[in-house]
N, C-alpha and C positions, 0 to 999 in steps of 0.2 A: 517307893520301896526299898528295903535294904535286903540284899542277899549275902549269906556268909562269904567270907575271903576263900580266896584260891590258896590252896596251901602253900604254892611256890611263893605268895607274896607275903606270906604271915610275918616274916620279919620286918615288912616294910609298912604294912598298912593293916589295923585290924579288922577293916571290914571296905567292903567297894559299894558304892551307892548306886543302884539303878533306877532310874526315872522315867516316867512316861510323860510325854508332853503332847497336848493337845494341839500345839502349833509350834512349827520350826522356829519361830520368831523368836521364841523363849531360849532358844538354844544360842549360845556365844558363836557369832559367825566367822571368827577367826580362828576359834579352835576345831570347830568342825572343818574348816578348808584345810587346815593344816594336817589335819587326818587324812582328808581326801588326798592331798599333793604327796602324802610318803607312798602312796601306794602307785607302783609303776604302771598299773592297768587302769587309773582312774581316767574318766571322762569329765567333759564340763557339766554333764547332766547330772553330776552327783555333788556339785557346788550348792552351798548354802542359799545361794541368791536364787538358784534355779528352783528350789522347792518353796523358798518363799514366794516367788512369782506364781507358782503354780497354785498355791492356797489363795494370795491377795486377788488374783484376777477370778476366782472363784471356777476356775479350771477343775482341779481336784480338790474338792471340799466334802463334807458330808453330802449336802445335797444333790453331788453328782455320784453318790456312792463310794467317796474316798474320804472317810473319816480319820485325819491324822493322828498317829499313837506314835510318835517317834520315842526311839530308845537312844539313853545315853548312859553311859557309865564312866562314873568318876572315883578318883582315888588321890584322897589327900586334895581333895578342891580341883584337881586337875581333871580335864575330858582326857579320858584315855581310848573310848570305844564309842562308837554312836551308830545307828541303823535307822534309814527311811521307813516308816511301818505306817500302814493304814488298815483299817478295819473296813472289808470290803462286803456288800451285799450283791455283789454281780461279779462276772467275770470279764467286762469290757474292758478294752484299753490296756491290757496284758501282754498279749502276743505268747502267751502259754497256755494253750487250750484245756482247760479242766472240765468241761461243759458235762461231758459224759459222766465225770464222778459225780459232779452235782445232781445227775438224772438218777444215777445208781442209789444216792443217799434217799433222792426224794421218794423212789419206787419201795424203798424200804421202810419210809416212814419216818425218814431221820431229815434234820436239817442240815445242810451243807454251808449256808449263807447265815450270818455272817462268819467271814474267816480273815486270818491275818495274813496280810502280804507286806513282804520287803521287796520294794522295787520303786524303780522310778516310773511314775504314771506316764501311760501313751509311748514309751521309749523304750524300745528293744535293741538296747546296747550294751554288748557285755564289760563287766567291771566288777569293782569291789561294790558289795552291799553291807557288809560288816567291816564297818570302817574301826581298825583296832592295831594298834601296833604289834601286838603278840597274838599267839595262836590262840591261848587260853584266854584273852579278852574275847576274841571271835568265838568261842567256845560259850563263854558265859553270855554272850548277847542271845545265841540259841537257845540255851537254857532259860534265859530271861522270856523270850518269845513262847516257849512251852507253858512256862508258868503263869502268863498271861492268859495262854488260851484255854488252860484246863480250868483256872480261876472263874472266867467267864463262860466255861461250857461251849467254846467254840469248837467246831468240827476239824481244825487244821491251822497250820502256818505253811508260809512258803516263801522261798526267796528265789527270784528271777533274775537269770543272764549273769550269774556269779562268774568270779576268775577264780584260777587255783586255789589261793589262799583261803577264800571262802570255800572251796568244796573240801579243801581237807579238812577245814574245820566241820563242814556238815558232815562228812565220813566220820570223822571222832565223837559225832555226838549222835551216829545211827541215823543222820535223816537219809532219805530215799533220794536218788539222783533220777534226773531226767533230761535225756538229750535233744538238741536239735539242732537245725542246720541254718547257717545264713552262708551269705556270698560276700566276700570281700576281695578288694585288688590292694596288691602289695607290690612295693619296690622297696626291697632290702636296702639298697645303697641310697634312697631318701635323694632322689634327682638323678639317678643313675641312668634313667633311660634318656635324659638330656630333652626330650621334646615328644608330643604325641606322635608324630610319624615314627619315631624310633621304637616308642611302645608298639604301635601297629606293625611294625616290621619282624616281631617277636610272635604273631600270631599265623597261625596257617592261613594259606592263600585265600580260601573260601571265605575265612571268617574276615580277615581284613578287607577283600573285597567288598563284602557285605556291607561292613561301616563303612566305608568309602562312599558306597553309592547312597545309604541313607543319610549321610550329611550332605552329600551332593543335592538331594531332592531338596533336603530342608533350605540350603542355600538358594536354589533356583528358586523356592518358594517366596525369597524375596526377605527371609527372615534373618536378622541381626541380633548380636547380642552386647548387653551392657551389663559387666560385672562390678558391683559394689561389695566392698568390704568394710566392716565393722562401722565406723561413724560417718561414711560414705552413705549408709541406707537412710534416706530421709524419711519423715512421716509419711509424705505421700507414696514413698516407695512400699513403706511396710503397709499402706491402707490398700494400695494393690496386690500385693502378694496376698493378704488375707482374704482378699475376694476371691483370688484364684484358689486359695486354699479351701475356703468355703464351698465353691463350685465341684471341688474334687469330690467333697463328700456328698454333696448333693446328688451328683451323678451315679454315686453308690446307695442313693436312697437313705443315706445316714446322716448324723448329727455332728458337726465339729468337734472335738474336745478341746481343743484351746480357743479362748476367747481373744479379740483383738487387743483388750488391755494385757493378756500374757504376754504378747510379743513388744508391746509398749515399754513392759519393765524389763523385757531382755534386751531392748535397745538403751535402757537406762542404765543398767546394771551389771550386762555380760555382752555389749555391743561386740566388743573384739572376738567373740567367737562365733560370728555367723559371717556369710558370704551369701550375695543374693545374685542369681542369674536373671537379667530381664530381658526376655525377648520381643524385639519389635518387627513388624511390617510396615515399612515405611515410618509415620511418625507415630503410630499407633501401637502400643503395647499389647501383646497378644498372649501372654505367658510368663510365669515366674517359678523359678525353682531355688529354693533355700536349702543350703548345707550349713551343718554345726563346724567348726573347727577346733582343735587344740593347737595351739602355734606351737608350745611348748614340745608337746610330744610329737607334732607334725603327724596327726591324725585329723581325717575329715569324715564327717557322717552325712549320709544322704538322708534328708528329712521330709521336706514336703514341696508338692509343687501342685499347679494347676494352670488352666488356659481359658480365656477369654473367649478364644476363637478356635475350632477346630481345624488344625492342620497336622498332615498325615507325618508321621515319625517323630514329631516335634518332641515328644516326650523323652526317646532315648537322646534325642541331643542335648534336652535340657536337663536332665538328671543324670546321665551316664558319661557323655562326651565332653561337654563343656567341662563339667566337674572333674574328671580325670585330667582333660588337659589344664586345667588351673592348678591341680596337686602335682604334676610333673613339672610344671614351670615354677612352681615355689617349693620343691624339695621334700613334698608330702612322704611320708611312707605307706601310709596307709587309706583307703576308702572304703568305710563299711556301708555296704548299700542297702542295708535294713532287712527286713524280716521277709523271708521266702525269696521265690522269684527264680527258677532254675534259668530263665532266660538270660540272666545276668552272666551266665557263664559265658556265651556268645559274645559278650563285651568285655571279657577279660577279668570278670569277678570269680572267684574260685570259692568250694564250697569249705566252709570251718564249722566245727563242732562246736553249739553252744551248750550249756548246763543250766539248769537250774534244780535246787531242793526242795523237799516236802517233808513235814511231819503231820500226822493224821492220829488222832487221839482215839478212834474207835480202832482197836486190835485186827478184828476180822477184814474190815476195809484196807488197813494199812498193810496186810499180808496178801490181799487180793489186788492191791494196787503194785505194791512190789512186784509180784509176779507180772503184772502188765508191763511193768517200766523195763524190767530184764528182757521180756520180748522186744518191745518197742526199742531199747536201746541197742541190740544186736541189728536190728533190721536199720536204724540209722548208721551205725558203722557200714553196713553192707551197701547201703544207699551212696553213701560219700564214696567208698571205694569203687564205684560204679561212675560216680561222677568224675572222680580223678582220671580215670581211663578213656573219659571223653574230654579232657583238657583242649581247649583251644589252641594251644600254644604249639609251635613248631617242635618237633620231637627232635632230639639229639642223634 
């Protein structure tokens, strides 16, 4: 489809072309990734290869409730903005929960699904969702989402885990803001701690002592670790990891979102963005923890874990202490612990506010949800203040 030009661009181009793509494969990978790399807050999960792997591996496709509707904006034949969009017929794999909204629609005889969702499937990592060089291009993407939703009589459109630039565009477009909380570890000096012991020394005595005890108990259980980075992760290592990943979902009576083929594609196209921690007891592997990394921005992301043998406290060692130790040793400045989990504070991960933005077609529901979000947002701010008062670090 073609939309009218922005007045600010009138002298440069008569019109901009907005296209909807049923498969990200049809979008130029180099052009997409250049838009990603221009954003300081970008994460590897926004790369073109990541979205292609999600689709080609049958992890995020129409059959699983994720129908691609990717948006691109071109001006003079050049890709100037893009957005990963899916038509969703459920709310699984999003980590921003709107089940109550869907229930309210149903109770009033209205359809909440399908809806439009701009997000990285199964990946609650903050970053840009509106890939655009200019504020006006990001606003244009939002207007295009509204236009698509109205034309298809959809209930709503949503952007999850957005950055500050996206948030500014959403405010300008009149979208609703929703806040959440995650827990991140930071080292502003990127290597300033020196080693894990120096980091522990910044914690309050009882917190430091508990971590040391937990690590000692895992070591006394005979557990050792092998750390594999990038191409060092072999197919048999990926096989074992995926077995562990599957067992974690099975333990929670759920189905894994990501197929083994997805990780094979990651090994082929994005190997340099993964670190695998393999736990052994003797000669036997007993657990695996996978983190994603951005070597350029020096940021790591806790992702998936699982165990083939139950060992007390192994989860904390594999998912927090070993990754943090690796981050410190390699000069990383941030480790994002993923969605939720107040228990992460005791391991040195502090609360960070996250944002999503929402547009609803139904005026009465939009007003009701706006009121709810205002109350919820005030509660989130109060919650973060309370958490910060319980910071695990030594007080000056």
